[in-house]
Every structure is written in structure tokens, then in C-alpha cells.
C-alpha positions in Angstrom: 213.3 34.4 24.3 214.1 32.4 21.2 212.8 33.8 17.9 212.0 32.0 14.6 214.2 34.3 12.6 216.5 37.3 13.1 214.8 39.6 10.6 211.3 39.4 9.3 210.6 41.3 6.1 207.0 42.1 5.2 206.3 42.6 1.5 207.6 40.7 -1.6 208.0 43.7 -4.0 211.3 45.1 -5.2 212.2 46.8 -1.9 211.3 43.8 0.2 213.2 41.4 -1.9 216.1 43.8 -2.1 216.1 44.0 1.7 216.0 40.2 2.1 218.9 39.9 -0.3 221.0 42.6 1.4 220.5 41.2 4.9 221.0 37.6 3.8 224.3 38.3 2.0 225.4 40.0 5.3 224.9 36.7 7.1 221.6 37.4 8.9 218.8 34.9 9.1 215.9 36.3 7.1 212.3 35.4 6.5 210.2 37.3 3.9 206.4 37.0 3.8 204.2 38.2 0.8 200.4 37.9 0.7 200.4 37.0 -3.1 203.1 36.1 -5.6 206.3 38.2 -5.7 205.6 41.6 -7.3 201.9 41.3 -6.4 201.6 44.9 -5.4 203.2 48.1 -6.9 206.3 46.4 -8.3 204.2 44.3 -10.7 202.2 47.3 -11.8 204.8 49.8 -12.9 205.6 51.0 -16.4 209.0 49.4 -16.7 211.0 52.7 -16.7 214.6 52.7 -15.4 214.7 56.3 -14.5 217.7 58.4 -15.5 216.4 61.0 -13.0 215.5 63.4 -15.9 211.8 63.2 -14.9 212.5 64.8 -11.5 215.4 67.1 -12.5 213.3 70.3 -12.1 210.8 69.4 -9.3 212.8 67.0 -7.1 216.5 67.1 -7.6 217.3 64.9 -4.6 215.3 62.1 -6.2 216.8 62.8 -9.6 220.4 62.4 -8.2 219.4 59.1 -6.5 217.9 57.9 -9.8 221.0 58.4 -11.9 223.3 56.8 -9.3 221.1 53.7 -9.1 220.5 53.7 -12.8 224.2 53.2 -13.3 224.4 50.6 -10.6 221.6 48.5 -11.9 223.1 48.4 -15.4 226.1 46.8 -13.8 224.5 44.3 -11.5 221.3 43.4 -13.4 222.3 43.6 -17.0 219.9 40.8 -18.0 217.0 42.8 -16.6 217.8 46.1 -18.2 217.5 47.3 -21.8 219.5 50.4 -22.5 216.9 52.2 -24.7 217.9 55.8 -23.9 215.3 58.4 -23.4 214.1 61.6 -25.1 212.3 64.6 -23.5 210.5 66.0 -26.5 209.1 69.5 -27.0 206.0 70.3 -29.0 205.2 73.8 -30.2 202.9 74.5 -27.3 205.5 73.5 -24.7 207.4 76.1 -22.8 210.9 77.1 -23.9 211.7 78.2 -20.3 210.8 74.7 -18.9 212.9 73.0 -21.6 215.9 75.1 -20.5 215.2 74.3 -16.8 215.0 70.6 -17.6 218.3 70.7 -19.4 220.0 72.7 -16.6 218.4 70.5 -13.9 219.7 67.3 -15.6 223.3 68.7 -15.7 223.1 69.9 -12.1 222.1 66.4 -11.0 224.9 64.7 -12.9 222.5 63.3 -15.6 224.2 63.1 -19.0 222.0 65.3 -21.3 222.3 66.8 -24.8 219.9 68.7 -27.0 218.7 67.3 -30.3 216.9 69.1 -33.1 213.5 67.8 -34.1 215.1 66.2 -37.2 217.8 64.5 -35.1 215.1 63.2 -32.7 213.1 61.7 -35.6 216.2 60.0 -37.0 216.3 58.1 -33.7 212.5 57.6 -33.5 210.8 58.0 -37.0 207.3 57.8 -35.6 207.7 61.0 -33.6 205.3 63.7 -34.7 206.5 66.1 -37.4 205.9 69.1 -35.2 208.3 68.0 -32.4 210.7 70.9 -32.3 213.6 69.5 -30.2 214.5 67.0 -27.5 216.8 66.3 -24.6 218.5 63.0 -24.8 219.1 61.2 -21.4 220.1 57.7 -20.3 216.6 56.3 -19.5 216.2 52.6 -19.8 213.6 49.8 -19.7 213.7 47.3 -16.9 211.8 44.1 -16.2 210.5 44.5 -12.7 209.4 40.8 -12.4 212.8 39.4 -13.4 214.7 41.8 -11.2 212.5 41.1 -8.2 212.8 37.4 -8.6 216.5 37.6 -9.1 216.8 39.3 -5.7 214.6 36.7 -4.0 216.6 33.8 -5.6 219.9 35.3 -4.4 218.4 35.8 -0.9 217.3 32.2 -0.8 220.8 31.1 -2.0 222.1 32.8 1.1 219.7 31.1 3.4 216.6 33.3 3.4 213.1 31.9 3.6 210.8 33.4 1.0 207.2 32.7 1.9 204.6 33.7 -0.7 200.8 33.5 -0.4 201.2 34.4 3.3 199.1 37.4 4.3 199.9 39.3 7.5 196.8 39.4 9.5 198.3 40.8 12.8 201.4 42.2 14.2 202.6 40.6 17.4 203.1 43.3 20.0 203.9 43.0 23.7 203.8 46.4 25.4 206.1 48.7 23.5 207.8 45.9 21.5 206.8 44.4 18.1 208.2 40.8 17.9 206.6 39.2 14.9 203.5 38.7 12.8 200.6 36.3 12.4 200.1 35.2 8.8 197.3 33.3 7.1 198.5 31.0 4.4 196.6 31.3 1.1 195.5 28.9 -1.5 197.9 30.1 -4.2 199.2 27.0 -6.0 202.9 26.2 -5.7 205.5 24.8 -3.4 206.5 27.9 -1.4 204.0 27.6 1.4 205.2 25.6 4.3 201.7 25.2 5.7 198.3 24.2 4.4 196.0 26.8 2.8 193.7 28.5 5.4 196.0 27.8 8.3 197.6 30.6 10.4 201.2 30.8 11.7 203.0 33.1 14.1 206.4 34.0 13.0 208.6 35.7 15.6 211.7 37.8 14.9 214.3 39.9 16.5 213.4 42.7 14.2 210.5 43.4 11.7 210.8 45.5 8.6 207.6 46.8 7.1 208.3 47.1 3.3 204.7 46.8 2.1 204.7 50.1 0.2 201.2 51.5 -0.3 199.9 49.0 2.3 202.4 50.2 5.0 199.8 52.2 6.8 197.4 49.2 7.0 200.3 47.1 8.5 201.3 49.8 11.0 197.7 50.1 12.2 197.8 46.5 13.4 200.2 47.7 16.1 198.4 51.0 16.6 201.1 52.9 14.6 200.1 55.7 12.2 202.0 55.7 8.9 200.9 58.5 6.6 201.2 56.8 3.3 199.2 58.5 0.5 198.4 55.9 -2.2 198.2 57.4 -5.7 196.9 55.3 -8.6 198.1 55.5 -12.1 197.0 53.7 -15.3 199.3 52.0 -17.9 198.1 50.9 -21.3 200.0 48.2 -23.3 200.2 48.4 -27.0 200.5 45.4 -29.3 204.0 46.2 -30.7 206.9 48.5 -29.9 206.0 51.7 -31.7 209.2 53.3 -30.3 212.5 51.8 -29.2 213.4 54.8 -27.0 211.7 56.1 -23.8 209.6 59.1 -24.9 208.8 61.8 -22.3 206.8 65.0 -22.8 209.0 67.9 -21.8 206.5 69.9 -19.8 205.7 70.3 -16.1 203.7 67.6 -14.4 200.8 66.1 -16.3 199.0 62.9 -17.2 199.8 60.8 -20.2 203.4 62.0 -20.8 205.5 58.9 -21.2 205.9 55.9 -23.6 208.2 53.1 -22.5 209.3 50.4 -24.9 209.2 47.1 -23.0 210.1 43.7 -24.4 207.8 43.2 -27.4 205.4 46.0 -26.5 205.1 49.7 -25.6 203.6 50.9 -22.3 201.8 54.2 -22.2 201.5 56.1 -18.9 200.3 57.5 -16.6 197.9 59.3 -14.3 198.4 60.4 -10.7 195.3 60.4 -8.5 195.2 59.9 -4.8 193.0 57.0 -3.5 191.9 56.0 0.0 192.4 52.3 -0.4 195.2 50.7 -2.4 193.1 47.6 -3.0 189.8 49.3 -3.9 189.6 52.2 -6.4 187.8 52.8 -9.7 189.4 51.8 -13.0 187.9 54.2 -15.5 187.7 53.7 -19.3 188.4 57.4 -19.9 191.8 57.0 -18.3 192.8 54.5 -20.9 191.4 56.7 -23.7 193.3 59.7 -22.4 196.6 57.7 -22.6 196.1 57.0 -26.3 194.6 60.3 -27.3 197.2 62.5 -25.5 200.3 60.4 -26.4 199.2 60.2 -30.0 200.2 63.9 -30.1 203.8 62.7 -29.7 203.6 59.5 -31.6 200.6 59.7 -34.0 200.8 56.0 -35.0 199.4 55.1 -31.6 196.0 56.3 -32.6 195.7 53.5 -35.1 197.5 50.8 -33.1 196.0 47.9 -31.1 195.7 48.1 -27.3 196.0 44.7 -25.8 195.4 45.5 -22.1 195.5 48.1 -19.4 196.4 47.9 -15.7 196.5 50.2 -12.7 199.2 50.5 -10.1 199.3 52.4 -6.8 202.3 54.5 -5.8 203.4 54.3 -2.1 203.8 58.1 -1.7 204.8 59.4 1.7 204.7 62.9 3.0 206.1 63.8 6.4 203.4 65.1 8.8 202.7 68.8 8.6 203.7 69.2 4.9 200.2 69.7 3.7 200.6 69.1 0.0 197.3 68.8 -1.8 198.3 67.5 -5.2 199.9 64.0 -5.2 202.1 65.1 -8.2 203.8 67.5 -5.8 204.7 64.9 -3.2 208.4 64.0 -3.2 209.4 60.7 -4.8 212.2 60.3 -2.2 212.1 57.5 0.4 211.9 57.6 4.2 213.0 55.2 6.9 210.7 55.4 9.9 212.2 54.0 13.1 209.2 53.3 15.2 211.2 53.2 18.4 212.4 56.8 17.9 209.2 58.0 16.2 206.5 56.2 18.2 208.2 54.7 21.2 207.6 51.2 19.8 210.7 49.0 19.4 211.4 46.1 17.2 210.1 47.5 13.9 210.9 50.0 11.2 209.1 50.9 8.0 210.5 52.0 4.6 208.1 54.2 2.6 208.0 56.3 -0.5 210.7 55.9 -3.2 210.7 54.5 -6.7 211.5 51.1 -8.3 214.8 52.5 -9.7 216.0 53.3 -6.1 214.9 50.0 -4.6 218.5 48.8 -4.0 219.5 52.1 -2.2 216.4 51.9 -0.1 217.3 48.3 0.9 220.8 49.2 1.7 219.8 52.1 4.0 217.3 50.0 6.0 219.7 47.0 6.1 222.4 49.3 7.6 219.8 50.4 10.1 218.7 46.9 11.1 222.3 45.7 11.4 223.0 48.6 13.7 220.0 47.6 15.8 221.2 44.0 16.0 224.9 44.8 16.5 226.0 43.3 13.1 229.0 45.0 11.5 228.9 43.3 8.0 228.7 45.8 5.2 226.6 46.0 2.0 227.8 44.3 -1.2 224.7 44.6 -3.3 226.0 47.5 -5.4 228.9 45.4 -6.6 227.8 41.7 -6.7 225.8 40.8 -9.9 222.3 39.4 -9.5 221.8 35.8 -10.6 221.7 35.8 -14.4 223.8 39.0 -14.8 227.2 37.5 -14.2 229.6 37.8 -17.1 227.2 38.8 -19.9 230.2 39.6 -22.2 231.2 36.0 -22.1 227.7 34.9 -22.9 227.5 37.3 -25.9 230.7 35.8 -27.2 229.2 32.3 -27.1 225.9 33.1 -28.7 226.2 30.3 -31.3 226.5 27.6 -28.7 222.8 27.5 -28.3 221.7 28.8 -31.7 221.2 32.3 -30.2 221.2 33.8 -33.6 217.6 32.6 -34.0 214.9 35.0 -32.7 213.5 32.6 -30.2 216.8 31.7 -28.7 217.9 35.3 -28.6 214.9 36.2 -26.6 215.7 33.3 -24.2 219.2 34.7 -23.8 217.9 38.1 -23.0 215.6 36.8 -20.3 218.0 34.3 -18.8 221.3 36.2 -19.1 224.2 34.2 -17.9 221.9 31.3 -16.8 221.1 30.6 -20.5 223.5 27.6 -20.8 222.3 26.1 -17.5 218.6 26.3 -18.5 218.8 25.7 -22.3 221.3 22.8 -22.3 218.9 19.9 -22.4 218.8 16.6 -24.3 215.0 16.7 -24.3 212.8 18.3 -27.0 212.6 22.1 -26.3 209.6 23.4 -28.3 208.2 26.9 -28.1 205.4 27.1 -25.5 204.5 30.8 -25.9 204.8 31.8 -29.5 204.2 35.6 -28.9 207.2 35.9 -26.5 209.3 33.0 -27.8 209.3 31.2 -24.5 210.5 27.6 -24.7 209.7 24.5 -22.6 213.1 24.6 -20.9 212.4 28.1 -19.6 208.9 27.2 -18.4 210.1 24.1 -16.6 213.0 26.1 -15.0 210.4 28.6 -13.8 208.1 25.8 -12.4 211.1 24.4 -10.6 211.5 27.8 -8.9 207.8 28.7 -8.5 205.9 25.4 -8.2 202.5 25.3 -9.7 201.8 29.0 -9.5 201.5 29.8 -13.2 201.3 33.5 -12.6 204.7 33.2 -10.9 205.9 31.3 -14.0 204.5 34.1 -16.1 206.5 36.8 -14.3 209.7 34.8 -14.6 209.4 34.0 -18.3 206.8 36.5 -19.9 204.8 33.5 -21.2 201.2 34.6 -21.9 202.2 38.3 -21.8 202.3 38.9 -25.6 199.7 39.8 -28.2 197.4 36.9 -27.7 197.4 37.5 -23.9 197.5 33.7 -23.2 194.9 32.6 -25.6 197.2 30.2 -27.4 199.6 29.3 -24.6 197.9 29.2 -21.2 197.0 25.6 -21.6 200.5 24.8 -22.9 201.9 26.2 -19.7 199.5 24.2 -17.5 200.4 21.0 -19.4 204.0 21.4 -18.2 202.8 21.0 -14.6 202.0 17.3 -15.4 202.8 14.8 -13.9 204.3 16.5 -10.9 201.0 18.1 -9.9 197.6 16.5 -9.7 194.7 17.4 -11.9 193.0 19.7 -9.3 196.1 21.7 -8.8 196.7 22.1 -12.5 193.1 23.2 -13.2 193.3 25.7 -10.3 196.6 27.1 -11.6 195.2 27.4 -15.1 192.0 29.1 -13.9 194.1 31.7 -11.9 196.3 32.5 -14.9 193.4 32.9 -17.3 191.6 35.1 -14.8 194.6 37.3 -14.4 195.2 37.6 -18.1 191.5 38.5 -18.7 191.4 41.2 -16.0 193.6 43.7 -17.9 191.8 43.3 -21.2 188.4 44.6 -20.1 189.4 48.2 -20.9 190.8 47.3 -24.4 187.8 45.6 -26.0 187.3 47.5 -29.2 188.4 47.0 -32.8 190.9 44.2 -33.5 191.5 43.6 -29.8 187.8 42.7 -29.3 188.1 40.2 -32.2 191.2 38.7 -30.5 189.4 38.4 -27.2 186.5 36.7 -28.9 188.9 34.3 -30.6 190.5 33.5 -27.3 187.1 32.9 -25.7 186.0 30.6 -28.6 189.2 28.6 -28.5 189.0 28.0 -24.8 185.3 27.3 -24.8 185.4 24.8 -27.6 188.6 23.0 -26.9 188.7 23.0 -23.1 185.1 23.8 -22.1 186.1 26.8 -20.2 182.7 28.5 -20.6 181.5 25.8 -18.3 179.1 24.0 -20.6 177.0 21.4 -18.7 179.2 18.8 -20.3 182.0 19.9 -17.9 180.1 18.4 -15.0 180.9 14.9 -16.2 179.9 13.4 -12.9 176.4 14.7 -13.2 175.7 14.0 -16.8 174.5 10.6 -18.1 176.4 10.5 -21.4 174.7 7.2 -22.4 171.5 9.3 -22.8 173.1 10.8 -25.9 172.7 7.3 -27.5 169.0 7.9 -27.6 167.1 10.2 -30.0 168.9 11.9 -32.9 172.3 10.3 -32.3 170.8 6.8 -32.4 168.8 7.6 -35.5 171.9 9.0 -37.2 173.6 5.6 -36.7 170.6 3.7 -38.0 170.2 1.8 -34.7 166.8 0.2 -33.9 
């Protein structure tokens, strides 16, 4: 029976996009479906840490070893997505000397470069560290842009013939007897050009093999074919500060606990995190106390956080997996390793495997393992090249650095563009048209926004994740409308308004838990600007078809003109 595609990948996060890229570069015909935009699930809600493995060097050394290996690989193949910040595991007076020693020995056992710094040496690196920090372990942690990295994988997959279908929600797995042969998807209303079918319609996509890479949602997908996948979703909160209070990843050197990491990311710092098991990855409480705990506890490490401005908070759900029979009660004790579940061997149902667990840092290794597995199933002998071939934008960064002056990259705005675009900078920035700054907070220019629109269509949230426009201090208050304006004239008014509404709603969502002090004033300013200049508070005047504006010529307005 003819199939629509050889391999169908479910999930457009880092692992799904990595799998699509790996299989496509091996010459297979690949289709990827994602219910929202790329990174819509866990990938878009992580803290931006490129793990050295130090975090797991005591409790989970297998995961620690995987992390340092993939850390080194990603620095090579995705240089424009990674900032080499370094990391410190810092010890306060109440923290255990024994654990500090175990952490140091564990790092060295796992091949993680680690050296001990005195408190004074640590404060020379990070002046805002608390005065009572006694010592620290320095490790090669980094910061990574999950949006840019995920999109780069998808772009490369497309360049090798893959179909990337966003706003396509899986509503059923197609199963005949003991064989899964595809899915039924419902196309959503997300604006953009990536949907091949009208919103609200359904489509059956058949495949030789199906890969379930939906992370925390893998159990829900498996249930559609009566397969039980024991994913244990665990939520964690991240809080974003208005500036980078630190330039190095700061970890608390103690056993598991909440609020123990600060990650510098682009123009901000991200505080994290909690670890609480939830029943439904789409429906769980977002508590104000969690945000306050981040700030209060991490202020013990970096006191300036207590007087800093919080611009938003967000929650993510980890796709933790524990093999049946393990019986772990505390989600912090569950391994961060990943598992490949072959449903033919495990459940007697052929045609599908699931990849569960793992971390963002190890996405490429996860993709390689399941791509090897799929190729073996389909009789394909091509080998993996993703550890050696740079992602789009990361090719020859040294040559780009040498040519910084070609595009005025000594200026702050252009330097930020170069950091985001990597080796694609000349391709995007070389334009004869005016190239003003669209997003002042993040220094995003028109050329970058238009390049993102070309790749994402009218989905402004997809444009946001490609460029960081609207992700700075004002949270879109001053630039959302500028981004929407760039959709004209290619897209009609209704599409542009829908895209703007979706972007503003997403930007507002994360601010609800940060409305105090200066951030409350910023939110009120954004509201006033949008209400008065674009009528976004839905004043009756917005319903222009229902209001007789000539009526305003009567009464006070007529008297003011002196009319009879």
C-alpha cells in the first residue's frame, strides 16, 4: 500500500525537529506535524541552559556524561545559538562540604572540566555574588537559544526535502490490527503559510513508520492506539528579570532543591526552577508563591535580585520517564536519561516508536539514536552526520567575525543581529532598502523581521521565536504593532489583526505573575498605549460598522464649531 511519507514525526520541539533533520539528511522522505508553532511545548519553556552535566554529576552520572559530550558537539555545530557563559556551582556557609567534594569528584569522573575557585575568585567573575559565598566549582555550562536552535533544525530538514507542518494537531493514530500506519490531524487557525489545508479541516497522513516525539504528551498520543506510555510530567517555573544580573550560569551547590539556578540569556536573566509532578501537561496551577520563591531564594546567592524588576514568568513541563516498576515517588529522583520505546517489541504493535525523557542538551543524541532505529526498521544504511555538519547560520563563524565591519557590526544593534543570524548575517542584512530597528529592546531590524516572515508566514509568534522581537523589557508594548505592520501588503487586514491579537495575548500571558512595582507601571503603560493608539481595549468606536459617526456632529461637537 502506498504511503504519503516514509517517516512521520509527531512533535515540533527540539527532539522532533532534530529527528526530522537527521532522517532527511540521510535521504528519507519525512513529514513532521506540530499542533502549534515550533517549540510550542517543553522546548519553548526551558531555562536556556546548555548543560555541562555538572548538575547531574552526583545523582545521575550517565546523564552527566551525555550532557558534556553533547555540550561540546552543540558548540561546534550551533555556534550562533550558544553563548559560552561558563558556570559556577557556588557554596554558601550552610551548604555541605561533603556534597561540594562529591560534586567536584563527580564532574571529574564524568569528564566534565571542573576547577575550584575561592569566594573572592568567584566574585571577581561575578561581582554581584553574595559576600558569604565561600567557594565555587567552575564548569563549562552555557546559554542556548532553544527557539533559534529548533528552527535551524527544521530549516535544514526542509532544505533536505522534509515537510514541516505546524498548527496540525494529531487527533487520532491510524491503526489496523497490530500496525500503526499514520495519523489524522486537524489543521488549526494559526496564521501563516505552513498549513497545506484550510483551518478546521482534517487530514489523514500515512507513513511507513511513525515516531512519537511529543515529550510530556507522549502518553496521550500513545493512548490513541491503546498504548500505555508511562510519562510523568513535572512542571517547573522560570522567572525572567529585566537585565542580566550575571553573565555566568550560577548554580547552588547543594543536593536537589527548588530555586537553585540563574541563567543569563540574551538581554535577561532567567531564574529557576521548581519540580512538581502534574497529571495533565496542559492543565496545572501556576502559583504566585512559586515566582516569589524564585526571587527570595536566589537572592541569597545574588542579592541584587531582590531589588530588580521581574518582567514575566512562565511554566514548562518536563517529559520525565520512569520504566515500569521503578516506583520513584519524588520527581527530582527520576533519571533525566532518555528512552527509546519500540512498540513492536514492547507492546506487539508495529510501525511506531516513542522517544521519551531526556533533556534539551541531549536532543541531538536522542534524535540520532531513534533515527538509527528507524533506518534499521526500513532497511536504510545511511549514517548520521548531524554531529559534524553545522546547522544553518553556524557555518564558518570565524570568517564572519573577521568581516564584522562589512555591515557595521561594531554597532550594538548590528552586533545583536550578527549574534542571532550567525553566518546568515550577510544574506539577511545586505539590503538596499531602509532597515530601521523594529524592536528597540532587542535591537531587531526590519530585515530580520522580514526574513522571519518569509520563513514563518503571518505567525508573529513564530517571528518572535526566530528574532526575539517583543521579548525584551517592554514585552512587546512598543513593537508588536511594528511587527504586524511588516505583514502588509502580503497579508490581508483580517490576517494581520489576528496575528497581532495572538502575539499580544501570548506576551500578556507571562506578565500576570509579575505585576508589582515598576513592572506594574510598565504593564499599565503598554495597556494605555495600545488602548489609545489602536483601540485594543475594544472601545465601542472599534465597531465602526455599527456606529453612526455622523451622530457626533450633533450636540457638543456641533456647538464647539459654532454651527447652527
